[in-house]
PAGU-137206 format. One record per residue (C-alpha): residue in one letter; x, y, z. Coordinates in steps of 0.1 Angstrom, whole numbers, plus 5000, padded with zeros to 4 digits. Layout:
BEGIN
AXYZ
...
# end
This chain:
BEGIN
M316804864317
V316905224305
K314605464323
F313005754304
Y311806084319
Y309706304297
K307006574298
D304306584272
F306106484240
N309606604251
L312206344262
L314106514291
K316506234303
C317605874297
T319105684326
P320605354315
E321905074338
A325705004338
D325304704315
D322904874290
T324404924255
E321305034235
I318705314239
I315505284219
V313605614224
P309905534228
K307405614201
G305405934207
I308406144215
F308706444191
M311406654209
I314606554227
D316106774253
K319706894248
N320906694278
A318806384274
F321706154267
R324106294293
G325906024313
C325205754287
G328805654284
S328105274279
I325605324251
K326705194217
R323405224197
I320605484199
V317405464179
I315305784174
P311605744167
N309605874138
G308206224144
V311406384158
K312306664134
S315706784147
L318506664170
D319706974189
C320706734217
T324306654225
F325806304224
S329006434239
D328806184269
C328105894246
V331805804242
S331005444232
L328505544205
E328905334173
E325505364156
L322705624155
V319505524137
I317205814127
P313905834108
L313206044077
S311406294099
V314806424112
T316106694088
F318606864111
I321506744134
D323506994153
S327007034140
K328506994175
A326306704185
F329106444185
D331906664199
G334206454222
T332706114212
G334906004183
F331805904165
L332606114134
E336406104137
N336505724136
R334705704103
K336905734072
E334505714043
E334406014020
F330806114029
V330006054066
S326306044070
V323505924093
G320105854078
G321006054047
I322206364067
L325806454058
L327806524089
K331406524077
Y333306524045
N336706344043
G337406384006
N339606623987
E337806653954
E338006973934
N334806923915
L332406763939
I329006603931
I327306523964
P325506183961
D321806153956
N321405953988
I322206274008
R319006454017
A320406714041
I323806864050
S324606964085
A325907314093
F329707384087
V330307054070
F332507214043
Y333907494065
E337107624050
C337307324026
N339707494003
T340207203978
L336707263965
K336307443931
S332807343922
V330007163939
K326707023927
L324106963954
P321706663951
D318006693943
G316106663976
I318106913996
S315607174009
E318007394029
I321607494030
F322307544067
A324407804084
G328007824075
T327907504053
F330507634028
Y331907924049
S335208044037
C335807794009
T338108033993
N338707843960
L335107753954
E334107903920
T330807733910
V327707613929
I324807433913
M321707413934
P318707183929
D315107283923
S314207123957
L316107393975
I313907643995
K316207824019
I319907944020
R320708014056
L323008244075
S326608274062
A326207964040
F328708084014
E330208374033
K333808464024
C333808233994
T336108483977
S336508293944
L332808233939
K331808343904
N328908123892
V325808053913
I323007863896
F320007883919
G317107623919
R313807733904
N311907713937
L314107903961
R312208133985
N314508274011
I318108394012
H319108464048
G321508734062
T325208724051
A324508414030
F326908544003
A328608824022
G332208884012
C332008683979
T334208933962
S334408763928
L330708753921
K329908983892
E326408883881
L323408703896
T320008603884
I317708533914
P314708323908
D311208483907
T310108253935
V312408433960
R310208663982
V312608774009
I316408844009
E317608934044
Q320009204055
H323609184044
A322908874023
F325309003996
A327209254017
N330709344005
C330409153972
T332609433958
S332709303922
L328909263919
E327709463890
K324409313878
V321509153897
T318309043880
L315308963902
S311508983905
E309709293914
N307909083940
T311109023959
F311609253989
I315009413990
S316709704009
R319909894008
R321609684035
I321309364015
F323909493990
Y325909694016
G329409774002
C328409673966
E329310013950
K329109893913
I325709723915
H322809773891
I319509583897
Y317209483869
S313609363868
S313109003856
Q309609103844
T310509403822
G314309393819
N314409753830
E316809883856
I315309943891
T316610273903
D314810303936
W315809963949
Y317310113981
N313810193993
G312709833991
I310209723965
T307009513970
Y304909543940
# end
């Protein structure tokens, strides 16, 4: 029988017996400690209860793991969660996912349409995937996590859904061929270095829904000449650091904004 040790709503540790092969985490647990599954080498199946939102825990000791069952409440799984287990390496399908969260891509498509059954993409899934030339993200994706498309040097076009809210740190950094970015209509935040070093970008239209663009989001996009955005979007000089050719225009008036380097919050 598996023993569980927890404090409040946080699972701290699971201790299975030698012949246990399954862990069903009790209902009422909302957080799981990073080391909760340490020493669970005999476990083949783990069931996570509804209410848990992220899996920052490591399964690295779960060398026998064959199945992970997660609820829809989980929207994030750490990119290194399965290091050393063979759980991902042993799966050969094109899109390796758990509960709709894409964890690994085994394909080599140039023009990729990610299936609609994918509701989230783990960080660094397409890291240095240099076969990609275009990608269309599925409706339902709300965030692009850190480094998801980092250094995809042949990627030229990205089409984002209206469900997308955040683009996180370095999501498209060093995508040096990226020319066409079609944002969704409900985007709110573009995090630091999200598009840094995208040296082929020449023009961008940022949705009026975006309120904050963090520092260095478009740093060293050396070909960037025209950006159109809302006067309600906060920007500062560091966001476009190294973009010597840039001109910024108001989506409300069409006029050029000449004092953008001071930041604007109308």
